[in-house]
A tleap script that builds the chain and sets N, CA, C and O, in Angstrom:
source leaprc.protein.ff14SB
mol = sequence {
  NMET ASN THR GLY LYS ILE LEU LEU GLY VAL
  LEU ALA GLY ALA ALA VAL GLY ALA THR LEU
  GLY ILE LEU PHE ALA PRO ALA LYS GLY SER
  LYS THR ARG HIE ARG ILE ALA LYS LYS GLY
  GLU GLU TYR LYS ASP ALA VAL LYS ASP LYS
  PHE ASP GLU PHE VAL ASP ASN VAL SER GLU
  LYS TYR GLU ASP VAL LYS GLU GLY VAL SER
  ASP PHE VAL ASP LYS GLY HIE LYS LYS THR
  GLU LYS ALA LYS CLYS
}
set mol.1.N position { -34.614 55.404 -25.134 }
set mol.1.CA position { -35.196 56.029 -26.305 }
set mol.1.C position { -34.154 56.877 -27.013 }
set mol.1.O position { -34.259 57.096 -28.220 }
set mol.2.N position { -33.152 57.359 -26.291 }
set mol.2.CA position { -32.094 58.136 -26.934 }
set mol.2.C position { -31.361 57.312 -27.976 }
set mol.2.O position { -30.974 57.827 -29.025 }
set mol.3.N position { -31.170 56.036 -27.688 }
set mol.3.CA position { -30.496 55.162 -28.642 }
set mol.3.C position { -31.296 55.066 -29.931 }
set mol.3.O position { -30.724 55.060 -31.021 }
set mol.4.N position { -32.599 54.993 -29.810 }
set mol.4.CA position { -33.457 54.939 -30.994 }
set mol.4.C position { -33.355 56.197 -31.826 }
set mol.4.O position { -33.330 56.138 -33.055 }
set mol.5.N position { -33.296 57.351 -31.146 }
set mol.5.CA position { -33.178 58.620 -31.870 }
set mol.5.C position { -31.820 58.717 -32.567 }
set mol.5.O position { -31.722 59.183 -33.702 }
set mol.6.N position { -30.796 58.279 -31.879 }
set mol.6.CA position { -29.451 58.306 -32.465 }
set mol.6.C position { -29.396 57.381 -33.671 }
set mol.6.O position { -28.865 57.749 -34.719 }
set mol.7.N position { -29.939 56.194 -33.526 }
set mol.7.CA position { -29.944 55.227 -34.629 }
set mol.7.C position { -30.722 55.771 -35.816 }
set mol.7.O position { -30.283 55.646 -36.959 }
set mol.8.N position { -31.874 56.372 -35.551 }
set mol.8.CA position { -32.676 56.945 -36.626 }
set mol.8.C position { -31.917 58.079 -37.315 }
set mol.8.O position { -31.966 58.205 -38.538 }
set mol.9.N position { -31.219 58.902 -36.535 }
set mol.9.CA position { -30.414 59.984 -37.113 }
set mol.9.C position { -29.285 59.455 -37.985 }
set mol.9.O position { -29.017 59.988 -39.062 }
set mol.10.N position { -28.635 58.416 -37.518 }
set mol.10.CA position { -27.539 57.818 -38.289 }
set mol.10.C position { -28.079 57.224 -39.590 }
set mol.10.O position { -27.492 57.409 -40.656 }
set mol.11.N position { -29.193 56.514 -39.495 }
set mol.11.CA position { -29.784 55.932 -40.705 }
set mol.11.C position { -30.230 57.015 -41.685 }
set mol.11.O position { -30.036 56.882 -42.893 }
set mol.12.N position { -30.823 58.078 -41.166 }
set mol.12.CA position { -31.258 59.172 -42.041 }
set mol.12.C position { -30.048 59.831 -42.697 }
set mol.12.O position { -30.079 60.130 -43.891 }
set mol.13.N position { -28.992 60.057 -41.936 }
set mol.13.CA position { -27.773 60.644 -42.492 }
set mol.13.C position { -27.141 59.757 -43.547 }
set mol.13.O position { -26.677 60.237 -44.582 }
set mol.14.N position { -27.126 58.470 -43.279 }
set mol.14.CA position { -26.568 57.533 -44.252 }
set mol.14.C position { -27.409 57.512 -45.524 }
set mol.14.O position { -26.876 57.437 -46.631 }
set mol.15.N position { -28.727 57.578 -45.353 }
set mol.15.CA position { -29.612 57.578 -46.526 }
set mol.15.C position { -29.387 58.824 -47.376 }
set mol.15.O position { -29.304 58.740 -48.601 }
set mol.16.N position { -29.289 59.971 -46.726 }
set mol.16.CA position { -29.054 61.216 -47.463 }
set mol.16.C position { -27.695 61.162 -48.153 }
set mol.16.O position { -27.574 61.526 -49.322 }
set mol.17.N position { -26.682 60.711 -47.433 }
set mol.17.CA position { -25.339 60.621 -48.016 }
set mol.17.C position { -25.287 59.677 -49.198 }
set mol.17.O position { -24.689 59.989 -50.227 }
set mol.18.N position { -25.913 58.529 -49.049 }
set mol.18.CA position { -25.917 57.558 -50.149 }
set mol.18.C position { -26.676 58.105 -51.356 }
set mol.18.O position { -26.251 57.940 -52.499 }
set mol.19.N position { -27.799 58.756 -51.084 }
set mol.19.CA position { -28.586 59.325 -52.182 }
set mol.19.C position { -27.806 60.406 -52.913 }
set mol.19.O position { -27.780 60.431 -54.144 }
set mol.20.N position { -27.173 61.294 -52.168 }
set mol.20.CA position { -26.380 62.347 -52.811 }
set mol.20.C position { -25.203 61.762 -53.585 }
set mol.20.O position { -24.877 62.225 -54.678 }
set mol.21.N position { -24.576 60.753 -53.018 }
set mol.21.CA position { -23.464 60.111 -53.712 }
set mol.21.C position { -23.896 59.479 -55.013 }
set mol.21.O position { -23.189 59.559 -56.018 }
set mol.22.N position { -25.043 58.859 -54.995 }
set mol.22.CA position { -25.551 58.230 -56.216 }
set mol.22.C position { -25.961 59.287 -57.241 }
set mol.22.O position { -25.699 59.142 -58.435 }
set mol.23.N position { -26.606 60.353 -56.760 }
set mol.23.CA position { -27.069 61.395 -57.680 }
set mol.23.C position { -25.913 62.090 -58.392 }
set mol.23.O position { -26.042 62.478 -59.552 }
set mol.24.N position { -24.800 62.246 -57.714 }
set mol.24.CA position { -23.663 62.931 -58.330 }
set mol.24.C position { -22.692 61.981 -59.026 }
set mol.24.O position { -21.713 62.426 -59.624 }
set mol.25.N position { -22.949 60.702 -58.954 }
set mol.25.CA position { -22.100 59.729 -59.641 }
set mol.25.C position { -22.452 59.721 -61.130 }
set mol.25.O position { -23.613 59.890 -61.502 }
set mol.26.N position { -21.448 59.526 -61.967 }
set mol.26.CA position { -21.724 59.505 -63.410 }
set mol.26.C position { -22.328 58.167 -63.831 }
set mol.26.O position { -21.614 57.184 -64.029 }
set mol.27.N position { -23.649 58.147 -63.964 }
set mol.27.CA position { -24.339 56.936 -64.409 }
set mol.27.C position { -25.603 57.359 -65.144 }
set mol.27.O position { -26.044 58.502 -65.026 }
set mol.28.N position { -26.175 56.446 -65.893 }
set mol.28.CA position { -27.417 56.719 -66.598 }
set mol.28.C position { -28.533 56.953 -65.585 }
set mol.28.O position { -28.495 56.434 -64.470 }
set mol.29.N position { -29.516 57.733 -65.987 }
set mol.29.CA position { -30.640 58.042 -65.100 }
set mol.29.C position { -31.375 56.808 -64.623 }
set mol.29.O position { -31.729 56.710 -63.449 }
set mol.30.N position { -31.607 55.869 -65.519 }
set mol.30.CA position { -32.344 54.662 -65.129 }
set mol.30.C position { -31.544 53.843 -64.113 }
set mol.30.O position { -32.112 53.280 -63.178 }
set mol.31.N position { -30.250 53.781 -64.299 }
set mol.31.CA position { -29.401 53.043 -63.369 }
set mol.31.C position { -29.372 53.744 -62.011 }
set mol.31.O position { -29.409 53.101 -60.962 }
set mol.32.N position { -29.305 55.072 -62.054 }
set mol.32.CA position { -29.296 55.841 -60.814 }
set mol.32.C position { -30.611 55.652 -60.058 }
set mol.32.O position { -30.601 55.450 -58.843 }
set mol.33.N position { -31.729 55.714 -60.756 }
set mol.33.CA position { -33.031 55.511 -60.106 }
set mol.33.C position { -33.122 54.111 -59.505 }
set mol.33.O position { -33.660 53.936 -58.412 }
set mol.34.N position { -32.603 53.127 -60.209 }
set mol.34.CA position { -32.600 51.756 -59.697 }
set mol.34.C position { -31.782 51.675 -58.402 }
set mol.34.O position { -32.207 51.049 -57.432 }
set mol.35.N position { -30.617 52.307 -58.398 }
set mol.35.CA position { -29.773 52.294 -57.194 }
set mol.35.C position { -30.474 52.976 -56.020 }
set mol.35.O position { -30.439 52.479 -54.894 }
set mol.36.N position { -31.109 54.114 -56.291 }
set mol.36.CA position { -31.813 54.827 -55.225 }
set mol.36.C position { -32.938 53.958 -54.667 }
set mol.36.O position { -33.107 53.865 -53.451 }
set mol.37.N position { -33.697 53.329 -55.539 }
set mol.37.CA position { -34.792 52.467 -55.095 }
set mol.37.C position { -34.255 51.301 -54.261 }
set mol.37.O position { -34.842 50.943 -53.240 }
set mol.38.N position { -33.155 50.719 -54.692 }
set mol.38.CA position { -32.568 49.591 -53.969 }
set mol.38.C position { -32.105 50.027 -52.577 }
set mol.38.O position { -32.361 49.342 -51.587 }
set mol.39.N position { -31.424 51.166 -52.512 }
set mol.39.CA position { -30.953 51.672 -51.217 }
set mol.39.C position { -32.138 52.001 -50.315 }
set mol.39.O position { -32.102 51.735 -49.114 }
set mol.40.N position { -33.188 52.579 -50.896 }
set mol.40.CA position { -34.383 52.890 -50.113 }
set mol.40.C position { -34.986 51.642 -49.495 }
set mol.40.O position { -35.391 51.654 -48.333 }
set mol.41.N position { -35.048 50.576 -50.260 }
set mol.41.CA position { -35.564 49.300 -49.746 }
set mol.41.C position { -34.678 48.777 -48.618 }
set mol.41.O position { -35.170 48.295 -47.598 }
set mol.42.N position { -33.358 48.881 -48.816 }
set mol.42.CA position { -32.434 48.405 -47.782 }
set mol.42.C position { -32.627 49.185 -46.481 }
set mol.42.O position { -32.667 48.593 -45.403 }
set mol.43.N position { -32.745 50.502 -46.578 }
set mol.43.CA position { -32.933 51.325 -45.386 }
set mol.43.C position { -34.290 51.070 -44.747 }
set mol.43.O position { -34.410 51.057 -43.522 }
set mol.44.N position { -35.309 50.869 -45.573 }
set mol.44.CA position { -36.640 50.568 -45.052 }
set mol.44.C position { -36.605 49.264 -44.264 }
set mol.44.O position { -37.170 49.175 -43.174 }
set mol.45.N position { -35.943 48.262 -44.813 }
set mol.45.CA position { -35.844 46.972 -44.136 }
set mol.45.C position { -35.064 47.097 -42.827 }
set mol.45.O position { -35.434 46.492 -41.821 }
set mol.46.N position { -33.990 47.878 -42.843 }
set mol.46.CA position { -33.189 48.068 -41.631 }
set mol.46.C position { -34.002 48.759 -40.544 }
set mol.46.O position { -33.960 48.356 -39.382 }
set mol.47.N position { -34.737 49.793 -40.917 }
set mol.47.CA position { -35.560 50.508 -39.945 }
set mol.47.C position { -36.664 49.597 -39.415 }
set mol.47.O position { -36.964 49.613 -38.221 }
set mol.48.N position { -37.268 48.805 -40.298 }
set mol.48.CA position { -38.322 47.877 -39.865 }
set mol.48.C position { -37.767 46.856 -38.883 }
set mol.48.O position { -38.409 46.550 -37.878 }
set mol.49.N position { -36.583 46.329 -39.162 }
set mol.49.CA position { -35.965 45.363 -38.255 }
set mol.49.C position { -35.697 45.984 -36.886 }
set mol.49.O position { -35.958 45.367 -35.854 }
set mol.50.N position { -35.176 47.202 -36.887 }
set mol.50.CA position { -34.890 47.887 -35.615 }
set mol.50.C position { -36.181 48.179 -34.862 }
set mol.50.O position { -36.231 48.043 -33.640 }
set mol.51.N position { -37.222 48.579 -35.581 }
set mol.51.CA position { -38.497 48.858 -34.935 }
set mol.51.C position { -39.082 47.579 -34.333 }
set mol.51.O position { -39.584 47.595 -33.209 }
set mol.52.N position { -39.018 46.479 -35.074 }
set mol.52.CA position { -39.514 45.202 -34.557 }
set mol.52.C position { -38.738 44.783 -33.307 }
set mol.52.O position { -39.316 44.277 -32.345 }
set mol.53.N position { -37.434 44.998 -33.335 }
set mol.53.CA position { -36.592 44.683 -32.185 }
set mol.53.C position { -37.008 45.541 -30.983 }
set mol.53.O position { -37.087 45.048 -29.858 }
set mol.54.N position { -37.270 46.820 -31.233 }
set mol.54.CA position { -37.692 47.736 -30.182 }
set mol.54.C position { -39.034 47.292 -29.591 }
set mol.54.O position { -39.197 47.269 -28.371 }
set mol.55.N position { -39.987 46.941 -30.448 }
set mol.55.CA position { -41.302 46.493 -29.988 }
set mol.55.C position { -41.169 45.216 -29.164 }
set mol.55.O position { -41.812 45.081 -28.123 }
set mol.56.N position { -40.353 44.295 -29.616 }
set mol.56.CA position { -40.137 43.052 -28.870 }
set mol.56.C position { -39.549 43.348 -27.491 }
set mol.56.O position { -39.958 42.755 -26.493 }
set mol.57.N position { -38.594 44.261 -27.445 }
set mol.57.CA position { -37.959 44.630 -26.191 }
set mol.57.C position { -38.968 45.254 -25.229 }
set mol.57.O position { -38.997 44.913 -24.047 }
set mol.58.N position { -39.793 46.165 -25.737 }
set mol.58.CA position { -40.807 46.811 -24.907 }
set mol.58.C position { -41.821 45.772 -24.422 }
set mol.58.O position { -42.215 45.790 -23.256 }
set mol.59.N position { -42.237 44.882 -25.296 }
set mol.59.CA position { -43.199 43.842 -24.910 }
set mol.59.C position { -42.625 42.944 -23.820 }
set mol.59.O position { -43.318 42.574 -22.872 }
set mol.60.N position { -41.366 42.605 -23.968 }
set mol.60.CA position { -40.695 41.756 -22.985 }
set mol.60.C position { -40.656 42.447 -21.620 }
set mol.60.O position { -40.944 41.830 -20.595 }
set mol.61.N position { -40.299 43.725 -21.618 }
set mol.61.CA position { -40.242 44.473 -20.358 }
set mol.61.C position { -41.637 44.625 -19.751 }
set mol.61.O position { -41.796 44.557 -18.532 }
set mol.62.N position { -42.634 44.828 -20.589 }
set mol.62.CA position { -44.012 44.931 -20.107 }
set mol.62.C position { -44.422 43.637 -19.402 }
set mol.62.O position { -45.004 43.672 -18.318 }
set mol.63.N position { -44.118 42.510 -20.016 }
set mol.63.CA position { -44.472 41.221 -19.416 }
set mol.63.C position { -43.752 41.022 -18.083 }
set mol.63.O position { -44.338 40.507 -17.131 }
set mol.64.N position { -42.481 41.430 -18.013 }
set mol.64.CA position { -41.729 41.311 -16.762 }
set mol.64.C position { -42.378 42.152 -15.657 }
set mol.64.O position { -42.528 41.689 -14.526 }
set mol.65.N position { -42.757 43.373 -15.988 }
set mol.65.CA position { -43.393 44.248 -15.005 }
set mol.65.C position { -44.751 43.678 -14.602 }
set mol.65.O position { -45.111 43.694 -13.425 }
set mol.66.N position { -45.491 43.183 -15.567 }
set mol.66.CA position { -46.811 42.611 -15.300 }
set mol.66.C position { -46.696 41.428 -14.334 }
set mol.66.O position { -47.487 41.302 -13.400 }
set mol.67.N position { -45.710 40.571 -14.565 }
set mol.67.CA position { -45.501 39.424 -13.681 }
set mol.67.C position { -45.101 39.886 -12.283 }
set mol.67.O position { -45.564 39.337 -11.284 }
set mol.68.N position { -44.236 40.900 -12.221 }
set mol.68.CA position { -43.807 41.422 -10.923 }
set mol.68.C position { -44.975 42.004 -10.139 }
set mol.68.O position { -45.091 41.777 -8.934 }
set mol.69.N position { -45.825 42.739 -10.802 }
set mol.69.CA position { -46.991 43.315 -10.135 }
set mol.69.C position { -47.933 42.215 -9.680 }
set mol.69.O position { -48.472 42.272 -8.575 }
set mol.70.N position { -48.132 41.221 -10.520 }
set mol.70.CA position { -49.007 40.103 -10.168 }
set mol.70.C position { -48.484 39.377 -8.931 }
set mol.70.O position { -49.252 39.046 -8.027 }
set mol.71.N position { -47.181 39.132 -8.895 }
set mol.71.CA position { -46.572 38.482 -7.726 }
set mol.71.C position { -46.751 39.341 -6.477 }
set mol.71.O position { -47.056 38.830 -5.399 }
set mol.72.N position { -46.562 40.632 -6.631 }
set mol.72.CA position { -46.700 41.566 -5.510 }
set mol.72.C position { -48.133 41.545 -4.977 }
set mol.72.O position { -48.342 41.534 -3.764 }
set mol.73.N position { -49.110 41.539 -5.868 }
set mol.73.CA position { -50.518 41.502 -5.461 }
set mol.73.C position { -50.831 40.187 -4.766 }
set mol.73.O position { -51.525 40.173 -3.749 }
set mol.74.N position { -50.328 39.087 -5.301 }
set mol.74.CA position { -50.560 37.782 -4.676 }
set mol.74.C position { -49.993 37.745 -3.257 }
set mol.74.O position { -50.644 37.235 -2.346 }
set mol.75.N position { -48.803 38.272 -3.065 }
set mol.75.CA position { -48.198 38.315 -1.726 }
set mol.75.C position { -49.037 39.177 -0.792 }
set mol.75.O position { -49.214 38.854 0.383 }
set mol.76.N position { -49.550 40.275 -1.331 }
set mol.76.CA position { -50.397 41.154 -0.509 }
set mol.76.C position { -51.669 40.448 -0.078 }
set mol.76.O position { -52.102 40.577 1.066 }
set mol.77.N position { -52.272 39.694 -1.005 }
set mol.77.CA position { -53.485 38.937 -0.659 }
set mol.77.C position { -53.187 37.891 0.411 }
set mol.77.O position { -53.964 37.717 1.350 }
set mol.78.N position { -52.065 37.200 0.268 }
set mol.78.CA position { -51.697 36.169 1.249 }
set mol.78.C position { -51.486 36.786 2.624 }
set mol.78.O position { -51.926 36.229 3.630 }
set mol.79.N position { -50.816 37.932 2.673 }
set mol.79.CA position { -50.576 38.581 3.969 }
set mol.79.C position { -51.890 39.062 4.577 }
set mol.79.O position { -52.073 39.006 5.793 }
set mol.80.N position { -52.795 39.531 3.737 }
set mol.80.CA position { -54.089 39.990 4.217 }
set mol.80.C position { -54.877 38.821 4.798 }
set mol.80.O position { -55.520 38.949 5.841 }
set mol.81.N position { -54.820 37.680 4.112 }
set mol.81.CA position { -55.528 36.490 4.591 }
set mol.81.C position { -54.953 36.023 5.925 }
set mol.81.O position { -55.695 35.627 6.823 }
set mol.82.N position { -53.613 36.070 6.050 }
set mol.82.CA position { -52.975 35.658 7.320 }
set mol.82.C position { -53.374 36.605 8.439 }
set mol.82.O position { -53.600 36.172 9.569 }
set mol.83.N position { -53.463 37.895 8.132 }
set mol.83.CA position { -53.809 38.886 9.151 }
set mol.83.C position { -55.257 38.711 9.619 }
set mol.83.O position { -55.567 39.001 10.774 }
set mol.84.N position { -56.132 38.246 8.750 }
set mol.84.CA position { -57.535 38.051 9.106 }
set mol.84.C position { -57.698 36.878 10.065 }
set mol.84.O position { -58.630 36.869 10.869 }
set mol.85.N position { -56.804 35.881 9.995 }
set mol.85.CA position { -56.934 34.669 10.819 }
set mol.85.C position { -56.464 34.928 12.189 }
set mol.85.O position { -56.494 34.031 13.031 }
savepdb mol mol.pdb
quit
């Protein structure tokens, strides 16, 4: 989870830096607003991609643990059945 926090911090810092750079650049207001909107979309997409990747990773690990527990329970049932005989 630390990696996620670091990544989010880096993205937030980059967004602030890019926004400030655009705001202080000599350009027309409409052009500046367009650039800010475009950068916002890019950052939103990047964060969404990272979040989707994180969710996929967590889901994958959950399935692995679920399978491991299921196997463990099955082995326990088999040993219990052998002990009863």
